[in-house]
N, C-alpha and C positions, 0 to 999 in steps of 0.2 A: 414210473416203472423201474428206473435205475435203482431206486432204494429196494424194491422188491427183488430184483435180480441179485443185488449184492447180498441180501439176507439169505436167499435160497442157495446161492453158490457157497456162501460161508458155511451153511448147515451141512451141505453135501461134502464139502472138503473136510469138515470135522468128522464126518462119517467114514472118511477114507477114500473118497472118490478123487483119485490123484492122476492128473495128466493123461486122460484118455486120448486116443488117437482118432477114433471115429465113433459116430453115433449111429444107432439103428432104430428105426421105428417099425414096429410090427403091427400089421393091419388085422382086420377082422378074420378070425379063425386061423391066424398065422403065428401062434405062440410057441411052436415047438423048437424054434432055433435056440431057445434057452438051454436045451439039452446038449448043445454043442459048446456051451460057455463054461469055462472054469470060473465059477462065481466067487468073487471076493467079498462083495457087499450087495445087499438088496434092501430097498426101502419102499414101503407102500406109499402110494401117492398121497394118501390122506394124512401121512406123517410129515410130509415135506412142506415147509412154510410157503405160502402163496401159490401152491400148485393146485390146479383143478383136480377133481376126482372123477375117474371114469364111471359112468352110470350105465353103460351097456353091459348086459350080463356076460357076453362072451369076450369082454375086454378085461384082463386081469387087474390092471392098475398097480404095476410095480416098476420101479426104476432099478435096473440091475447093472452092476459094475463088475467087470471081470475080464477074462482073456479069451479070444478066439484066435487060433493059429498063432499064438504068441503076441498078438496085438491087444493093447488095452482098449476096451470098448465100453460104451454106455448103451444099454438097450432099454427102450421103452416097450414094456409088455402091456400093450393097451394104449390107445391114443384118444384124443378128444375131438369132438365134432360140433359143428354149428347146430346140428339137429338136436343136440343135448341141451341147448339153451346157452351155450358159451359164446363169447365174442371171438372174433378172429384173433384178437390179442391173447385171449386165454388159450386158444387152440395152439398157438405158436410159441407160447411162453417157454415150454421145455426146450425148443430148439435154441433159444437165446441162452438158456442155462447151460446146455451142452457145449455151446461155442465158448462161453466164458470159462468153462472148466478145461477147455483145451482142444476139443475136436477140430479137425481140419476137413473131414469128409463126413457126409451124411448119406446113409442108405435107407431107403424107404420101401415098404411093401404095402400093398393094399389088395382087397378083393374088388373086382370090377365086373360089370356086365359087358359082353362083347357086342358092340354095335356093328363092327366089320364082320359080316357073316362068313368070311373066309377063316375067321378065328373060331375055335371050338372050345366049349367049356372043358376045364381041366388043363388047358394050355396056359403058357405064360406070355406076357408082353412086356418088353422093356420100353419105358416111356421115353420118347425122343422130343416131345413137345406137349403142351397142354392148352386147354381152353378154360378160363376161369368163369364159371357161371354161378358163383356163390354170392354175387351181388355186392361185393365189397373187397377191400384190400386190408391185409394185416398191417400194412404200413401207413394207413390213412388215419393217423391220430396226431394230436398236438404233441410236439416234443420229439417226434421221430428222428429229427436231425441230430439229437444227442446220442443216438444209437448207431447212426450210419447215414449214408447218402439217401436222401428222400427219394430221388428219381432213379431207382435201381434199374440197371440195364437187364433186360430179359431176352436178349438176342440168342443166347445159348444157355438156357436154364439148366440143362442136363449135360453132364460131362461126356463129351464125345469119346474121350479116352477110356473112361470106365465102361461106357456102352459097347465100345469095340471089344474090350476084354470080356464082357458078358457074352457077346456073340461067339468069341473063340471058345470060352468055357462050355457054352451050350453045345457047340459042334463037337467038342472033344468028349462030351458026356452023353451024346445022343438025346439031348433035350430039345424039344420043339419050342423055339423062342421067336415070337413075333416082335416087331417094333411098330410103334404107332403113337397116336395122339390120344391123350386121356382128357376127358371132360369132367370137371368137378361141379356137382350140383349140391344144393342144400340138403334135400331129403327132409325127413326120413321116408316119405312115401316113394315108391318106385315110379318109374316113368309110364306115361300113357303111350299108346301106339303113335299118336301124333308127335309126341316129344321124341320118341326114338327116331322117327323119320326126320325131324328137325336136326337132331344130333348128327345123323349120317350126312345130311346136306351140308352142315357147317364144317365137316371134316373130322369128326371124332371117330376113333376106332374102338374106344371103350369108355364107359361111364362109371363114376363112383361118387362118393360123398366125402372125400378126404383129400389129403396129399398136397394139393395145390397151395394152400396157405403155408404149409411148412416149407415147400420148395421156394416160394417167394421170399420168405424170411431167411432161408439158408443162402439164397443169392444176395440178399441184403447184407449178410454177414461174410460174404466172399468165401463160402464153403464150396468144396467140390460136392456135387450132388448126383445121385442116380436113384432110379425108382423102378420097381418091378410090380406089375399087376398080375395077380392070379385071376384068370377068367373063370368065373363061377357059374355063369349062365349066358344064354344066347338071346339077344334082344331083337328078335325078328317080328316086326310089327304086323306082318301078314299071317303069322302063326303064333300069336302071343298067348301064353298060358299063364294062369296065376302063379306067382312066385312063392315058393316055400322057403322061408329064411333058414330053416333047418337043413334043407338040401344045399343051400348056398354055403353054409358053414361046413357041411360034409365035403362038398366039392373043393373048398379051400384046403381042407385037411388032406384030401387025396393028392392035390397038386403040390402041397407044401414041401415034400422031400426034394423036388427039383429046384424049388426056390432056395432051399437051404444049401444045396450043392453050389448054386450060382454064387450065393453070398460068401460061403466059406472058402471056395476056391478063389474068389476075387480078393478076399482079405489077405490071402497068402501073397498076393502080388503088390499089395499097397505098402 
């Protein structure tokens, strides 16, 4: 993997990706943050050596380098998932690349279903902890010790400092912001009624199919990390209706302006 990382980093440096301060991963239906970027360079994933290619139609598949609020950023417009057939190492490869290019902070967004029925669709949740239900670890491979400490501490995977700033920004901008536990499953099928009940029992407030692998690797690389879930549907097992993916994407888009406010206002303070 070291060879692949070096090749990819060299390619992006040659393209002008110089000394970014933070990385941002945009989740399902959450691509409009790019309108707030003064774009310097952008490269399609399929042009980047060793990069996976986004196969989901609502994930654009571009790596964008530019400035937000005067800070140099790398933004992943589209991410990778286990349900696309990738490995956990594939899914998290871009995080390793962004860290090698220079980022110190990683901000992540995703679309998620609300398990906590006090949370409503269209609202936001800052993640303060997670449950990994993806059946593996992105650190579980031979040679991991060449890239960092094998037994990565996860006692505080999400930055308390950044989460506190998110809370203040939300209050100052009249944004409804919950905090809670995100459970990450493989997908791509949605959950059954029994699975939603299980998730509630084990302490999940929201469920999705991403984010946790990237968070684990970011902690492995000693990055400061924060993540926001846009709650796109309510997972009430006693009143469960068939899910329309189009409606989920539309709900993500509706809530996205609040998420963009949180991210841009936060970046001013970093």
